C-alpha positions as CSV (number, residue, x, y, z in Angstrom):
1,M,-16.6,-48.5,-57.7
2,R,-19.5,-46.3,-59.0
3,I,-22.4,-48.1,-59.1
4,D,-25.4,-46.2,-60.7
5,A,-28.3,-47.9,-58.8
6,A,-31.3,-45.6,-61.0
7,Q,-32.9,-48.6,-62.4
8,L,-31.6,-51.0,-59.9
9,H,-34.2,-53.1,-57.6
10,Y,-32.4,-52.6,-54.2
11,R,-32.0,-56.1,-53.9
12,E,-30.1,-55.8,-56.9
13,L,-28.0,-53.1,-55.7
14,N,-27.0,-54.9,-52.2
15,R,-26.3,-58.1,-54.5
16,R,-23.5,-56.2,-56.4
17,I,-22.1,-54.5,-53.2
18,R,-21.9,-57.1,-51.6
19,E,-19.8,-59.4,-54.1
20,A,-18.2,-56.5,-54.9
21,A,-16.6,-55.9,-51.2
22,A,-16.2,-60.1,-51.1
23,A,-13.7,-59.9,-54.3
24,G,-11.8,-57.2,-52.4
25,E,-13.2,-53.9,-53.8
26,T,-12.9,-51.2,-50.5
27,S,-14.2,-48.1,-52.1
28,F,-17.9,-47.0,-53.0
29,E,-19.6,-44.4,-54.7
30,L,-23.6,-45.6,-55.5
31,A,-25.5,-42.6,-57.3
32,N,-28.8,-42.1,-57.8
33,V,-29.8,-43.7,-54.8
34,N,-33.5,-43.4,-54.1
35,G,-34.8,-44.9,-51.2
36,H,-32.8,-48.2,-51.9
37,R,-33.3,-50.0,-48.4
38,Y,-30.7,-51.7,-46.5
39,I,-27.2,-50.7,-48.0
40,A,-24.5,-51.8,-45.8
41,D,-26.7,-54.0,-43.6
42,G,-24.1,-56.3,-42.2
43,L,-21.1,-55.5,-44.2
44,K,-17.7,-55.9,-42.7
45,G,-14.1,-54.2,-42.2
46,A,-12.5,-51.2,-43.5
47,L,-15.1,-50.4,-46.7
48,D,-15.8,-46.7,-47.5
49,I,-19.4,-46.0,-48.7
50,D,-20.5,-42.9,-51.0
51,I,-24.6,-42.7,-51.6
52,Q,-25.5,-39.8,-54.0
53,G,-29.1,-39.1,-52.9
54,V,-31.5,-40.1,-50.2
55,P,-30.9,-44.2,-48.9
56,G,-34.0,-46.1,-47.5
57,N,-34.6,-47.8,-43.8
58,D,-32.3,-49.8,-42.6
59,L,-29.1,-47.9,-43.4
60,G,-26.0,-49.6,-41.7
61,A,-28.4,-52.1,-39.6
62,F,-26.0,-54.3,-38.5
63,M,-23.0,-53.0,-39.6
64,D,-19.4,-53.3,-38.8
65,G,-16.6,-51.5,-39.1
66,P,-17.7,-49.4,-42.8
67,S,-17.3,-45.8,-43.2
68,V,-20.9,-44.1,-44.7
69,R,-21.5,-40.9,-45.6
70,V,-25.0,-39.9,-47.4
71,R,-24.9,-36.6,-49.3
72,G,-29.0,-36.0,-48.4
73,N,-31.2,-37.0,-46.1
74,A,-31.8,-40.5,-44.9
75,Q,-35.1,-42.4,-43.8
76,D,-35.5,-44.5,-40.9
77,A,-34.0,-46.9,-38.9
78,V,-30.6,-45.7,-39.6
79,A,-28.0,-47.4,-37.8
80,N,-30.5,-50.2,-36.6
81,T,-28.1,-52.6,-34.1
82,M,-25.1,-51.5,-35.3
83,N,-21.7,-52.9,-34.2
84,A,-18.9,-50.7,-35.2
85,G,-18.1,-47.9,-37.8
86,R,-19.4,-44.3,-38.7
87,I,-22.6,-43.0,-40.8
88,V,-22.6,-39.2,-41.7
89,I,-25.6,-38.2,-42.5
90,E,-24.9,-34.6,-44.6
91,G,-29.0,-33.5,-44.5
92,H,-32.1,-34.7,-42.4
93,A,-32.8,-38.2,-41.5
94,G,-36.1,-39.8,-40.3
95,D,-37.6,-41.8,-37.2
96,V,-35.9,-44.9,-35.0
97,L,-32.4,-43.5,-35.2
98,G,-29.7,-45.8,-33.6
99,Y,-32.8,-48.3,-32.5
100,G,-30.5,-51.3,-30.4
101,M,-26.8,-49.7,-31.3
102,R,-24.9,-51.2,-29.8
103,G,-21.1,-49.5,-31.0
104,G,-20.0,-46.9,-34.0
105,E,-21.0,-43.5,-34.6
106,L,-24.1,-41.7,-36.4
107,F,-23.9,-38.2,-37.3
108,V,-26.5,-36.5,-38.6
109,R,-26.0,-32.9,-39.5
110,G,-29.8,-31.8,-39.4
111,D,-33.1,-33.0,-37.9
112,V,-33.6,-36.2,-36.5
113,G,-37.4,-37.2,-36.1
114,Y,-39.2,-39.8,-33.2
115,R,-37.9,-42.1,-31.1
116,V,-34.0,-42.1,-31.8
117,G,-31.8,-43.3,-29.5
118,I,-34.4,-46.0,-28.9
119,H,-32.7,-49.5,-26.9
120,M,-29.0,-48.1,-27.5
121,K,-26.8,-49.7,-25.2
122,A,-22.9,-50.9,-24.4
123,Y,-22.0,-53.9,-25.7
124,R,-18.8,-55.6,-25.3
125,G,-16.7,-52.7,-24.3
126,R,-18.0,-50.7,-27.1
127,R,-20.2,-47.6,-26.9
128,P,-22.3,-46.4,-29.2
129,V,-22.7,-42.2,-29.8
130,L,-25.4,-40.4,-32.1
131,V,-25.4,-36.7,-32.7
132,A,-27.5,-34.5,-34.4
133,G,-27.1,-31.2,-35.7
134,G,-30.3,-30.1,-35.5
135,T,-33.5,-30.8,-33.6
136,A,-35.4,-34.3,-32.7
137,G,-38.8,-35.2,-32.5
138,D,-41.1,-36.8,-29.2
139,F,-39.7,-40.0,-27.3
140,L,-35.8,-39.3,-28.0
141,A,-33.4,-41.8,-25.8
142,E,-36.5,-44.3,-25.1
143,Y,-35.3,-46.9,-22.8
144,M,-31.8,-45.9,-23.4
145,A,-29.8,-48.2,-22.1
146,G,-26.3,-47.5,-22.5
147,G,-23.9,-45.3,-25.2
148,M,-24.4,-41.3,-25.7
149,L,-27.0,-39.0,-27.8
150,I,-26.0,-35.7,-28.2
151,I,-28.3,-33.6,-29.7
152,L,-26.9,-29.5,-30.5
153,G,-30.0,-27.5,-32.6
154,L,-28.0,-25.7,-34.6
155,D,-29.6,-23.1,-37.0
156,R,-33.0,-23.8,-34.8
157,D,-35.9,-20.9,-34.1
158,P,-34.9,-20.1,-30.6
159,A,-38.7,-20.7,-30.4
160,A,-38.8,-24.4,-31.3
161,P,-38.7,-26.7,-29.0
162,L,-34.9,-28.7,-28.9
163,V,-36.3,-31.9,-28.9
164,G,-40.3,-33.4,-28.0
165,E,-42.2,-34.8,-26.0
166,W,-41.5,-37.4,-23.6
167,C,-37.8,-37.5,-24.1
168,G,-35.7,-39.7,-22.4
169,T,-38.9,-42.0,-21.1
170,G,-37.8,-45.2,-19.7
171,M,-34.2,-44.7,-20.0
172,H,-32.0,-46.5,-17.8
173,G,-28.4,-46.0,-18.7
174,G,-26.2,-44.0,-21.2
175,A,-26.2,-39.9,-21.6
176,L,-28.2,-37.4,-23.1
177,Y,-26.7,-34.2,-24.1
178,L,-29.4,-31.5,-24.9
179,R,-27.5,-28.2,-26.2
180,G,-29.2,-24.7,-24.6
181,E,-31.3,-24.3,-21.8
182,A,-33.8,-26.7,-20.7
183,A,-37.0,-25.2,-18.7
184,S,-38.6,-26.2,-21.6
185,W,-38.6,-28.6,-22.5
186,R,-40.7,-31.8,-21.9
187,L,-38.4,-34.4,-19.8
188,A,-39.9,-37.2,-18.8
189,A,-39.5,-36.3,-15.5
190,Q,-40.1,-39.5,-13.7
191,S,-37.4,-41.5,-15.4
192,V,-34.4,-39.0,-15.5
193,A,-32.5,-36.5,-13.6
194,V,-31.0,-33.4,-15.1
195,R,-28.0,-31.5,-14.5
196,P,-25.8,-28.6,-15.9
197,V,-22.5,-30.8,-17.8
198,N,-19.4,-30.2,-15.4
199,D,-15.8,-30.4,-16.8
200,D,-16.3,-34.5,-17.1
201,D,-18.7,-34.2,-19.2
202,R,-17.5,-31.6,-21.6
203,D,-13.9,-33.7,-21.5
204,E,-16.7,-37.1,-23.0
205,M,-18.2,-35.4,-25.2
206,R,-15.3,-33.2,-26.5
207,P,-13.9,-35.9,-29.2
208,H,-17.5,-36.7,-30.7
209,L,-18.1,-33.0,-31.2
210,N,-14.9,-32.5,-32.8
211,A,-15.4,-35.4,-35.3
212,F,-19.1,-34.6,-36.0
213,C,-17.7,-31.1,-36.5
214,E,-14.8,-32.1,-38.9
215,A,-17.4,-34.2,-40.7
216,F,-19.1,-31.2,-41.1
217,S,-16.2,-28.4,-41.1
218,L,-17.9,-26.8,-38.3
219,D,-16.0,-25.5,-35.4
220,A,-15.5,-27.1,-32.7
221,T,-14.3,-24.9,-30.3
222,A,-16.9,-22.7,-29.3
223,L,-19.4,-25.8,-29.4
224,I,-17.9,-28.3,-26.9
225,E,-17.9,-24.7,-24.1
226,D,-21.7,-23.7,-24.8
227,D,-24.1,-24.9,-22.8
228,F,-25.5,-28.4,-22.1
229,I,-27.3,-30.5,-19.5
230,R,-27.2,-33.8,-18.9
231,V,-29.6,-36.1,-18.6
232,A,-29.4,-39.3,-16.7
233,P,-32.0,-42.1,-15.4
234,I,-32.7,-41.8,-11.6
235,S,-32.9,-45.7,-11.7
236,H,-31.9,-48.2,-13.5
237,R,-34.6,-50.6,-13.2
238,P,-37.4,-47.7,-13.8
239,Y,-39.8,-49.4,-13.3
240,S,-39.5,-52.0,-11.0
241,A,-42.2,-50.9,-8.6
242,K,-44.7,-51.7,-10.8
243,Y,-44.3,-55.7,-11.2
244,A,-42.5,-56.0,-7.7
245,A,-43.0,-55.0,-4.4
């Protein structure tokens, strides 16, 4: 089903998608999307949504199963509290991606903004995965409680930082994998421990890197064997000493 969003308010666009999905439609092509908010929010089941343009905030919030592809950039709060499914963004994406994300996969080919992965968590046997092909801004993995974040830094200027400041602040669960050497990155040293990846880590990353590379027609073979570090929390209660004797 093709919907031209050019002259539609975001509420009308979402109403049409929901009504068609309730009637049994499973495939959507959304043309001329330009800042329309809340696309695919709360949708369930095996739906395919192809977005041409730039969707607005909260793309895929609370989504539970659909597959979404964005043929452009995306704004803030993609995959907010998402439960299951996959979102693929061919361009860059904004801030607060994967906030409270509880399952599914989010793949961004380009750069991502600030506070990506904040409060990500594993939930009822699900483990969310977020892979960014470019760089990330400040406060990456802030208060992360579960799941997996992978930042690849593909095509970046070697002089540019892979991640911003205060990476891993308050992190108390999950795993963050950063491609390259860690010497110049401003990690939240009191909250996290850093080490080179081992074979088990590579096995953990491999299916998700394979899926990411397949989504963007990249070669995963050499990428998986590149240098990575793993960032993990030192404590599951990083601020307990501040509140209890």
